[in-house]
C-alpha positions as CSV (number, residue, x, y, z in Angstrom):
1,M,0.0,0.0,0.0
2,S,1.3,3.4,-0.8
3,A,1.4,6.6,1.2
4,P,-0.2,8.3,3.0
5,H,-1.4,5.2,4.8
6,D,0.9,3.1,6.9
7,R,0.4,-0.2,8.6
8,P,-1.9,-1.6,9.7
9,T,-3.4,-1.8,6.2
10,A,-7.1,-2.0,5.6
11,V,-6.8,-5.7,5.0
12,E,-5.0,-6.1,8.3
13,L,-7.6,-4.1,10.2
14,V,-10.4,-6.1,8.7
15,E,-8.7,-9.4,9.5
16,A,-8.0,-8.3,13.1
17,V,-11.7,-7.6,13.7
18,R,-12.7,-10.8,12.0
19,E,-10.3,-12.7,14.2
20,L,-11.7,-11.1,17.3
21,L,-15.2,-12.2,16.3
22,T,-14.2,-15.7,15.4
23,D,-11.5,-16.4,18.1
24,E,-12.9,-14.5,21.0
25,L,-16.6,-13.8,20.7
26,L,-18.1,-16.7,18.7
27,D,-17.6,-19.2,21.5
28,A,-18.8,-16.7,24.1
29,V,-22.2,-16.3,22.7
30,D,-25.0,-18.5,21.5
31,G,-28.3,-18.6,19.7
32,R,-29.1,-15.6,17.5
33,L,-26.1,-13.6,18.6
34,R,-23.8,-16.4,17.7
35,F,-25.3,-16.5,14.2
36,Q,-24.9,-12.8,13.8
37,V,-21.3,-12.9,14.9
38,R,-20.6,-15.6,12.3
39,V,-22.4,-13.5,9.6
40,A,-20.3,-10.5,10.6
41,A,-17.1,-12.5,10.5
42,N,-18.0,-13.9,7.1
43,A,-18.8,-10.4,5.8
44,L,-15.4,-9.1,7.0
45,A,-13.7,-12.0,5.3
46,M,-15.4,-11.0,2.1
47,V,-14.3,-7.4,2.5
48,G,-10.8,-8.5,3.1
49,R,-10.7,-10.7,0.0
50,E,-12.2,-7.9,-2.1
51,L,-9.6,-5.4,-0.8
52,E,-6.8,-7.8,-1.7
53,L,-8.1,-9.2,-4.9
54,G,-10.4,-6.4,-6.2
55,P,-7.9,-4.2,-8.1
56,T,-6.3,-7.2,-9.9
57,Q,-9.7,-8.6,-10.7
58,A,-11.0,-5.3,-12.0
59,A,-8.0,-4.9,-14.3
60,A,-8.4,-8.4,-15.6
61,H,-12.1,-7.9,-16.2
62,A,-11.5,-4.6,-18.0
63,E,-9.0,-6.4,-20.3
64,R,-11.5,-9.2,-21.0
65,L,-14.2,-6.7,-21.9
66,A,-11.8,-4.7,-24.0
67,A,-10.8,-7.8,-25.9
68,L,-14.5,-8.3,-26.7
69,G,-14.7,-4.7,-27.9
70,V,-17.1,-3.5,-25.1
71,A,-16.6,-0.9,-22.4
72,D,-18.5,-2.5,-19.5
73,D,-20.9,-5.3,-18.5
74,A,-23.9,-3.3,-19.7
75,A,-22.4,-2.9,-23.2
76,L,-21.6,-6.7,-23.2
77,V,-25.2,-7.5,-22.4
78,A,-26.4,-5.2,-25.1
79,A,-24.1,-6.7,-27.6
80,I,-25.2,-10.2,-26.7
81,R,-28.9,-9.2,-27.0
82,A,-28.2,-7.6,-30.4
83,G,-26.6,-10.8,-31.6
84,A,-23.2,-9.0,-32.1
85,M,-21.4,-11.6,-30.2
86,D,-22.9,-14.7,-31.8
87,D,-19.7,-15.5,-33.7
88,R,-17.6,-15.0,-30.5
89,W,-19.6,-17.2,-28.1
90,D,-16.6,-19.1,-26.8
91,E,-14.8,-15.8,-26.0
92,V,-17.9,-14.4,-24.3
93,T,-18.4,-17.6,-22.3
94,A,-14.8,-17.6,-21.2
95,A,-15.0,-13.9,-20.1
96,V,-18.3,-14.4,-18.2
97,R,-16.9,-17.6,-16.6
98,A,-13.8,-15.8,-15.4
99,A,-15.9,-13.0,-14.0
100,V,-18.0,-15.5,-12.0
101,I,-14.9,-17.2,-10.7
102,D,-13.5,-13.9,-9.6
103,K,-16.7,-13.1,-7.8
104,L,-16.7,-16.5,-6.1
105,A,-13.1,-16.0,-5.0
106,V,-14.3,-13.0,-3.0
107,S,-17.7,-14.1,-1.8
108,N,-17.0,-17.8,-1.1
109,P,-13.6,-19.2,-2.3
110,T,-14.6,-22.8,-1.5
111,Y,-17.2,-22.6,-4.4
112,A,-14.6,-21.3,-6.9
113,V,-13.5,-24.7,-8.1
114,E,-12.7,-24.9,-11.8
């Protein structure tokens, strides 16, 4: 991470709070509060993964879209609906698949199995 921010990084802060929830609080509570602590810890894990992976994933996604000749997801959808991508279906499928895998890597990496 570049200036002006020093350590701890945003990823480290998110991980510290997530660890507090899972290592200290989760076993100290039960019922509905235990469920909410688990949900909060999972949300923080997703935030941490997005902070770490997001910039690289965004750049890769932009490159995939550019290779297809579209500026963004909405333009890709419009091109698909218009039939402009019919002869590039394998490329479109690969780009969409890669985007879904990137999303799964953030939301739930255990699902992101190729």
